[in-house]
C-alpha positions, 0 to 999 in steps of 0.5 A, a space after each residue: 055931811 062929811 067928805 072923802 077923797 074920790 077916785 081922782 084925789 078930790 073931795 066929795 060930800 057924803 051922807 052921814 051913816 049910822 055906826 054900830 059897835 061890834 065885838 067880833 066879825 067874820 068876813 069871807 071874800 070869795 071869787 074865782 081863783 083868778 080874782 085875787 081873793 087871797 090877796 084881798 083877804 090878806 090885805 084886810 087881815 093886815 089892816 085889822 092886825 095893824 089896827 090892833 084886833 085879835 084875828 084868825 084867818 082861813 084861806 081856802 083855795 083850789 088844788 088846780 093851778 087854774 080850774 075852769 073860770 066861773 066853776 065851783 071847783 075854781 072858787 077861792 076864798 079867804 075868811 078872816 075873824 077879827 075881834 076886840 077880845 082874844 079869839 081862837 078860830 077863823 069863825 064858823 060862819 061868815 057874817 059877811 060874804 063878798 061873792 065875786 060871781 055866781 060860783 062863789 055864791 053857790 059854793 058859800 051860801 050854805 055857810 051864811 047864817 040867816 040875816 047875814 050880809 051878802 055883797 054881790 058883784 052883779 056884773 058876773 051874774 049873766 045867764 051863761 055864768 048862772 047856768 054854769 053852776 046850776 042856777 036855774 033862775 037868777 038868785 037876784 030875782 027870786 027868793 033864794 036870798 030873801 033871808 039875807 041882807 043883800 047888796 048888789 054892786 056892779 064892781 066890774 063896771 065901777 072899777 072900769 069907770 074909775 080906771 077909765 083915764 088910766 088907759 088900761 084895757 078893759 080886761 086889765 082894768 077889771 083885774 083890779 075889782 078885788 081892790 074895789 071890794 077891799 076898799 068897800 069893806 075897809 070903809 064899812 069896818 073903818 079899817 086904815 087905808 095907808 098900809 094897803 096903798 103903801 103895800 100896793 106901791 111896793 108890790 108893783 114898784 116896777 109897774 107904777 101904772 098897775 100900782 096906781 090903778 089898784 090904788 084908784 080901784 081901792 079908793 073907788 070902793 071906799 068912796 062907793 061906800 061913802 056915797 051910795 044909798 045902799 049902806 046905811 050902817 058902818 061898823 066898828 070893832 075896837 082893838 083887842 086888849 092883848 098882852 103888852 108887847 110888839 105883835 105882827 100878823 104871821 102865818 104858821 109856815 112863816 112862824 115855823 121858818 122863823 123858829 128854825 132861824 132862831 134855832 140856828 142862832 141859839 145853837 150856833 149851828 148852820 141850818 140846812 133845809 134839804 127839801 122838795 116843793 110840795 103843798 102846803 109846805 113850800 112856803 117854809 122853803 120860800 121864807 128860809 131862802 131869804 135868810 142866808 145872812 143868818 146861816 140858813 142854807 136852802 137846797 131845793 132837791 130833785 125829789 123828796 129822797 134827795 132832800 132828806 139825804 142832803 139834810 141828813 148829810 148836813 147833820 153828819 157834817 156838824 150842821 142841823 139838817 131840816 127837811 120839809 114836806 107833806 104826807 106823800 113826801 113823808 112816805 118817800 123819806 121813810 127809809 132815810 128817817 130810819 137811817 137817821 134813827 140808826 145813825 142817831 143824828 139830829 134831824 128835824 122833819 117838818 110834815 105839814 099835813 094835808 088830805 090823803 091818801 096818795 095825792 089826796 087833797 093838796 090844798 085841804 087840811 087833815 091830821 091823818 099822818 100821826 100814825 105814819 109819823 109814829 110807826 111809818 118805818 121798818 123795824 123798831 124805829 122810834 121818833 119823837 113827835 111835836 105838834 104846834 097848836 096854832 100859827 103863832 105856836 109854830 115858832 115855839 114848836 120849831 124851837 122845841 123840836 130842835 131842842 129834842 133833836 140836838 139834845 137826844 141826837 134823834 130825828 124829830 117829827 114836827 107835825 103841822 097841818 094845812 089849817 095852821 100853815 096857811 092860817 094867820 094870827 097875831 104873834 107876840 114877838 119874843 124877847 131874844 134873851 128869853 129864847 132857850 140855849 140850844 148850844 151843843 158840844 161836839 166830841 173832841 177826843 177819843 172816848 174808847 173805854 178799853 184804853 185803845 185811843 179810839 173813838 166809839 160813836 155809841 158811847 152814851 150820855 148816862 142821863 139822855 142816852 144820846 151818843 156823842 156827835 163827832 164832826 168828820 175830819 177831826 183827827 183821832 175821831 175816825 168812826 163808822 156809822 150807817 144803816 146796818 146794825 151797830 155794836 154797842 159803843 164801838 159802832 162796828 157792824 154787828 149781827 149778834 142777836 143779843 146786841 140787836 136786842 140791846 140796841 133796839 131797847 136803848 134807842 127806844 129808852 132814849 125816846 121814852 126818856 125825853 124830858 117833856 112838860 106835864 100836860 096842863 088842864 084848863 078847868 075853870 070849874 075848879 075840878 067839878 068837870 067830869 068830861 075832858 076834851 083832849 086834842 092835838 094840833 090845829 083842833 086847839 082853837 075849835 075845841 077851846 071855842 066850843 068849851 067856852 060856849 059850853 061853859 057859858 051855858 053852865 056846863 063844866 068841861 075841862 080842856 087839855 091839849 097835847 103838844 108832845 105826842 111821842 113821848 106823851 107827857 108823864 102825867 097823861 095817864 093820871 089825867 085821863 083816868 081822873 075824868 069819867 069821860 074823855 072825848 078826843 076830836 081829830 081830823 082823822 078816823 081816830 088815830 090819837 084815840 087808838 094810841 091812848 086806848 092802847 097805852 092807857 087802857 082808857 076808853 076815850 070817845 073819838 069824834 072824827 072829821 075828814 072833810 078837808 076843813 077844820 072843825 067848827 066850834 058850833 059842831 063841837 059844842 053840840 058834841 060836848 053838850 051831848 056827852 056831858 048830858 049823857 055822862 051826868 045821866 049815867 052817874 
């Protein structure tokens, strides 16, 4: 027999359990939006990260601030996939579903594979709650759950019992039931507990009684696992063998914010974020507001237009302007982005894409802003586009977007999306000495080519075609910029047709000439693959996982992923034409496919999804398998 601490800190004898070793597990916590599922999932993820597992997460929550309690629209969930090897996705289906009420069970049951484990908070399975979500009979009493391993746990009752001596009301005590669930799952998977207890004491530092109540509930869940007869097996997932270095768990929004902080340090410029809060981009503002000591200035404007106006004004004044938003905000910012194109000032426009159109699906993911970023302005208004492929990659993508903006004097779109922004994974903290040098040189003296002693704002670098950047107030550098068309070199207002044609072509040539790396193709078959899977943004993980599965079945397939969407890598055309079939999965109706067909005259196959949820590896595996089979048959 072994021993453990019970709710009051004493030790109690417990029964032995069998320990099963696994290489990977997917767990989904689901409950009402007031049940704390996001916090529960985040804490379990943090402990998995501290333990050394590779991991990937997928939060999923309602758009409503408070949907009706106990209803399917009000269900919030958090899925975490952790493993002893490098993984690419949050997992297709949960091996374990923790359902805090009937609505959570109803909303998620179809995703649980046969034989999966379901842990239910039976206290919430009242007749009223069952009827509310359309259960005609209690699923605990019929054969609805016969295909699963079901554990019935009266979490609310057990939590109240553990907190009885604290003096908390019944309602307040029940709020800690999510910590009971976390304790139980932490016991099942041998997760460390010290970090969670420390986190709770820090989170509720000003409310010590609440902190201790949550810790008692957490311990009660752990001890329930130790002492109940329901769980005969616990599970171990060993640490992953990752590249050597220091890691931390990070979300896409946080990594992007850190990338902008690093960009400010590497460029020596102040960063001004001019923004308006919008889901799912608001956390970028929240994070950057914490870093004033690194020269970060955040301005929460009254609307989207004011936010980008402030950011562009900061760039005019010699800082680096950044604005963050989602698709609806991009629509409002479009005129100011065009102004940045005309004035040729550096600006980073972060678009964390969500389901549309209009208000659409504020808390769900989509990749449908690509054409808006590419063309969503009046006139010929080219803008570079960079897209991160994962949460951790947002750091590097932010540095790359900043590099382009500063070197080429242009606004740059940074296209993240909800899956990347809210998801998390281990991030290898980089060596600061290895970060790129982003320093810029401002104009210091007149540059007029006619010897007049004036400053001409549109005299260009012959290599990059970027104009000189002059900080206002420097003697002798008076100049005019604005939204009206400018005369070449002098910057005077010009309505001359030939000049307009020249300036339009110069601005386009500047973007076309941006130095971007060649596309890298992953093909373990050594060139035998005749099918290429090409993606961008958050489709990287599902595409990669699907390719692994297809290759394991003995079918060769190549994979490539685009980070630079404007301009495209110089070798992209040759890569596309070197395969019999190119398939492009996208969470839109085929926007990248349209661009590739138009530019390279390659008839790519488009596979699309606009459900507000990421691709699953298993669905892409089926798509790739079918395409490989048909391609081979056509030879």
